[in-house]
C-alpha positions as CSV (number, residue, x, y, z in Angstrom):
1,X,15.8,-15.2,-11.5
2,X,13.4,-14.0,-8.6
3,X,15.4,-16.4,-6.1
4,X,18.5,-14.9,-7.5
5,X,17.5,-11.4,-7.5
6,X,16.6,-12.1,-3.8
7,X,19.7,-13.7,-2.6
8,X,22.1,-10.7,-3.8
9,X,20.1,-8.6,-2.6
10,X,21.3,-8.1,1.3
11,X,20.4,-4.7,2.8
12,X,23.4,-2.1,3.8
13,X,21.8,0.5,6.2
14,X,24.3,3.3,5.9
15,X,24.1,6.7,8.8
16,X,21.3,8.9,7.9
17,X,17.7,8.3,8.6
18,X,16.7,9.3,4.8
19,X,18.0,5.8,3.6
20,X,16.6,2.5,5.8
21,X,18.0,0.4,3.1
22,X,20.3,0.2,0.1
23,X,20.9,-3.1,-1.7
24,X,24.4,-3.7,-3.4
25,X,24.4,-4.3,-6.8
26,X,20.5,-3.2,-6.8
27,X,20.8,-1.6,-10.1
28,X,22.6,-4.2,-12.1
29,X,20.2,-7.1,-10.7
30,X,17.4,-4.5,-11.8
31,X,18.8,-4.3,-15.2
32,X,19.1,-8.2,-15.8
33,X,15.7,-8.8,-14.0
34,X,14.0,-6.2,-16.0
35,X,15.3,-7.3,-19.5
36,X,14.7,-11.1,-18.7
37,X,10.8,-10.7,-16.9
38,X,9.8,-8.1,-19.0
39,X,9.5,-10.4,-22.1
40,X,7.7,-13.0,-20.4
41,X,5.1,-10.9,-18.0
42,X,5.3,-7.9,-20.1
43,X,5.9,-4.5,-19.0
44,X,2.5,-3.2,-19.2
45,X,2.1,-3.9,-15.0
46,X,5.4,-1.9,-14.6
47,X,3.7,1.3,-15.3
48,X,4.5,4.2,-12.8
49,X,1.3,5.9,-11.1
50,X,0.9,9.2,-11.6
51,X,1.2,12.0,-8.8
52,X,-2.2,13.6,-10.6
53,X,-4.3,10.4,-8.8
54,X,-3.6,11.8,-5.0
55,X,-6.4,13.9,-3.5
56,X,-8.3,14.3,-0.3
57,X,-11.7,13.0,-1.1
58,X,-13.4,10.9,-3.4
59,X,-16.1,10.3,-6.0
60,X,-16.6,6.6,-5.1
61,X,-19.3,4.8,-3.4
62,X,-17.3,4.5,-0.5
63,X,-15.4,7.9,1.5
64,X,-11.6,7.1,1.4
65,X,-8.6,7.0,-1.1
66,X,-6.1,3.9,-0.8
67,X,-2.3,3.8,-2.3
68,X,-0.6,0.4,-3.0
69,X,3.0,0.3,-3.7
70,X,4.4,-2.8,-5.3
71,X,7.7,-4.4,-4.2
72,X,11.1,-3.4,-5.4
73,X,11.2,-3.1,-9.0
74,X,8.1,-3.7,-9.3
75,X,8.0,-7.1,-11.3
76,X,7.4,-9.6,-8.4
77,X,4.0,-7.5,-7.4
78,X,1.5,-8.1,-10.3
79,X,-0.9,-9.0,-7.4
80,X,-1.3,-5.2,-6.1
81,X,-2.6,-4.2,-9.4
82,X,-5.1,-7.0,-9.2
83,X,-6.3,-5.5,-5.4
84,X,-5.9,-2.3,-6.7
85,X,-8.5,-3.2,-9.5
86,X,-10.9,-5.5,-6.8
87,X,-11.1,-2.2,-4.0
88,X,-12.3,-0.1,-7.1
89,X,-14.7,-2.5,-7.7
90,X,-16.0,-2.9,-4.3
91,X,-16.1,1.2,-4.4
92,X,-13.1,2.2,-2.9
93,X,-11.0,4.3,-4.9
94,X,-7.5,2.7,-5.3
95,X,-4.1,3.8,-7.3
96,X,-1.1,1.7,-7.9
97,X,2.3,3.0,-7.8
98,X,6.3,1.7,-8.1
99,X,8.4,1.3,-5.1
100,X,10.6,3.7,-6.3
101,X,7.9,6.2,-6.2
102,X,7.3,6.4,-2.1
103,X,9.2,10.0,-1.8
104,X,6.8,11.2,-4.9
105,X,4.2,10.2,-3.3
106,X,4.7,11.4,0.3
107,X,5.3,14.7,-1.1
108,X,2.2,14.5,-3.2
109,X,-0.5,13.4,-0.6
110,X,1.5,15.9,1.8
111,X,1.0,18.7,-1.0
112,X,-3.0,17.7,-1.5
113,X,-3.9,16.5,2.0
114,X,-2.4,19.7,4.0
115,X,-4.9,21.5,2.4
116,X,-7.6,19.8,3.7
117,X,-9.4,20.1,6.8
118,X,-10.9,17.2,7.2
119,X,-9.8,14.6,4.9
120,X,-11.4,11.4,3.9
121,X,-9.7,7.8,5.1
122,X,-6.3,8.3,4.1
123,X,-5.0,4.1,3.2
124,X,-1.6,2.6,2.5
125,X,-1.0,-1.0,0.9
126,X,1.7,-2.5,0.0
127,X,4.2,-5.5,-0.6
128,X,7.5,-6.3,-0.2
129,X,10.1,-3.3,-0.2
130,X,7.0,-1.4,-1.2
131,X,5.2,-2.7,2.9
132,X,8.5,-1.0,4.2
133,X,7.9,1.8,2.2
134,X,4.4,2.5,3.0
135,X,5.8,3.1,6.6
136,X,8.6,5.5,4.9
137,X,5.6,7.5,3.6
138,X,3.5,7.4,6.7
139,X,6.5,8.9,8.4
140,X,7.0,11.6,6.0
141,X,3.2,12.2,6.6
142,X,3.6,12.3,10.2
143,X,6.1,15.7,9.8
144,X,3.4,17.2,8.2
145,X,1.1,16.8,10.6
146,X,-1.0,14.4,8.9
147,X,-3.1,11.0,10.2
148,X,-3.0,7.7,8.4
149,X,-6.1,5.4,9.4
150,X,-5.1,2.6,8.0
151,X,-1.7,0.8,7.0
152,X,-1.6,-2.9,5.8
153,X,1.2,-4.3,4.8
154,X,2.1,-7.6,2.7
155,X,5.4,-9.5,4.1
156,X,7.6,-6.3,4.6
157,X,11.4,-7.1,4.6
158,X,13.6,-4.6,6.5
159,X,10.4,-2.1,7.8
160,X,11.2,0.8,10.0
161,X,9.2,1.6,13.1
162,X,5.4,2.4,12.8
163,X,5.1,6.0,13.5
164,X,2.9,7.7,15.8
165,X,0.6,9.4,13.1
166,X,-0.3,5.5,12.3
167,X,-4.0,5.0,13.7
168,X,-4.2,1.4,12.6
169,X,-1.7,-1.2,11.1
170,X,-2.3,-4.5,9.5
171,X,0.5,-6.3,8.7
172,X,0.5,-10.0,7.4
173,X,3.6,-12.1,6.3
174,X,4.8,-15.5,6.9
175,X,7.6,-16.7,9.4
176,X,10.2,-19.0,7.3
177,X,12.3,-19.8,10.3
178,X,15.9,-19.9,9.8
179,X,14.9,-17.8,6.3
180,X,13.9,-14.9,8.3
181,X,17.3,-14.0,9.3
182,X,18.0,-12.9,5.6
183,X,16.6,-9.3,4.7
184,X,15.5,-11.1,1.4
185,X,12.1,-13.2,0.6
186,X,10.9,-13.3,4.0
187,X,8.2,-11.5,6.0
188,X,8.4,-10.1,9.6
189,X,6.3,-8.4,12.4
190,X,6.3,-4.8,12.6
191,X,7.2,-2.9,15.7
192,X,5.5,0.9,16.8
193,X,8.2,3.6,17.2
194,X,8.5,5.3,20.5
195,X,5.4,7.2,21.7
196,X,3.0,5.7,18.7
197,X,-0.3,4.4,20.1
198,X,-0.9,2.5,16.6
199,X,-3.2,-0.3,16.6
200,X,-0.6,-2.5,15.6
201,X,-1.5,-6.2,14.5
202,X,0.9,-8.6,13.0
203,X,-1.1,-11.7,11.9
204,X,1.3,-14.5,10.8
205,X,-0.3,-16.6,8.1
206,X,1.7,-19.9,9.1
207,X,0.8,-19.4,13.1
208,X,-2.0,-17.3,13.5
209,X,-4.7,-17.0,10.6
210,X,-3.5,-20.4,8.9
211,X,-7.2,-20.1,7.1
212,X,-5.7,-17.2,5.1
213,X,-2.8,-20.1,4.1
214,X,-2.8,-21.0,0.5
215,X,-0.4,-24.3,-0.3
216,X,2.7,-23.2,-2.1
217,X,2.2,-19.5,-0.9
218,X,5.6,-17.6,-0.7
219,X,7.3,-14.0,-0.4
220,X,6.4,-13.9,-4.1
221,X,3.0,-14.8,-4.4
222,X,1.7,-13.8,-1.2
223,X,0.1,-10.6,-2.9
224,X,-1.4,-12.4,-5.3
225,X,-3.4,-15.1,-3.5
226,X,-7.3,-14.9,-3.4
227,X,-7.9,-14.9,0.6
228,X,-5.2,-12.4,1.4
229,X,-6.9,-10.3,-1.2
230,X,-10.4,-11.2,0.7
231,X,-8.6,-9.9,4.0
232,X,-7.1,-6.8,2.8
233,X,-10.6,-5.9,1.3
234,X,-12.0,-6.9,4.7
235,X,-9.6,-4.4,6.6
236,X,-10.2,-1.8,4.1
237,X,-13.8,-1.4,3.9
238,X,-14.2,-1.3,7.4
239,X,-11.8,1.5,7.4
240,X,-13.9,3.2,4.2
241,X,-17.6,3.9,5.2
242,X,-20.3,4.4,2.7
243,X,-20.8,7.6,1.5
244,X,-24.0,8.1,2.8
245,X,-22.3,7.4,6.2
246,X,-19.3,9.6,6.0
247,X,-21.9,12.3,4.7
248,X,-24.3,11.6,7.7
249,X,-20.7,11.8,10.3
250,X,-19.8,14.9,8.9
251,X,-22.8,17.2,9.5
252,X,-24.2,16.1,5.8
253,X,-21.2,17.9,4.3
254,X,-20.9,16.4,1.0
255,X,-17.4,16.5,-0.7
256,X,-16.3,18.6,-3.6
257,X,-15.8,15.4,-5.5
258,X,-18.9,13.7,-4.8
259,X,-21.2,17.1,-5.6
260,X,-19.1,17.2,-9.0
261,X,-19.8,13.5,-9.6
262,X,-23.4,13.7,-9.2
263,X,-23.7,16.8,-10.8
264,X,-22.5,14.9,-13.9
265,X,-24.5,12.0,-13.2
266,X,-27.5,13.7,-12.7
267,X,-26.4,15.9,-16.6
268,X,-26.2,12.7,-17.9
269,X,-29.9,11.2,-17.0
270,X,-31.5,14.7,-18.2
271,X,-29.5,14.4,-21.2
272,X,-31.3,11.0,-22.1
273,X,-34.6,11.6,-21.5
């Protein structure tokens, strides 16, 4: 099913900047795929993310928020959920969203972050079409004057250019020879938009970082691989300082959420004595 879903989904680009791709017959394939695969894999991992999770500050051990986007219709990107769990376990506040939620996610981030004078690190991570969408979200945020500290893309398919408001972009992809000409089941390098000074790093795991390439890696499981997870985690932790480091670098000002969390913890400790 994954193979046929990819083969029939060839992006057609209409005029207008709002849509960077439209898949012909996408909804038909989606219905078939959902019906066939939900029973096999379960639909729990396809649950949409909540916009209430979006906030400019964090109450976790490390400063920053990571917003992860699954691939098209969500079925083939279960590894993004596991990656989010690992990031949370490492002390970084992380939330997972469906690919078709990217516009709503961009709007929620604009609303919450525009009010924050100096927000904590803002990080976007995505796989496949979700990787493409991290750049679309970034572009929307750029129009609102909001900087994105880090974008991590895993096998982007039909990506727009990296906009000027992105400070750093780390693209992990795998070249596939002749298949790269087809806008499906592939990963491609990214390019900067005109005027962008983003630190862009395109990493082809088949040529540049063979140490990250595990046997059987393809477009539909690259986001599930342990070595890829470890590399994404390394990139995110480098962008998200510890709470102590963040407070020290910002004049000792403790974030609202962190203060509230500390108060709750103190209250629980006092009550247990």
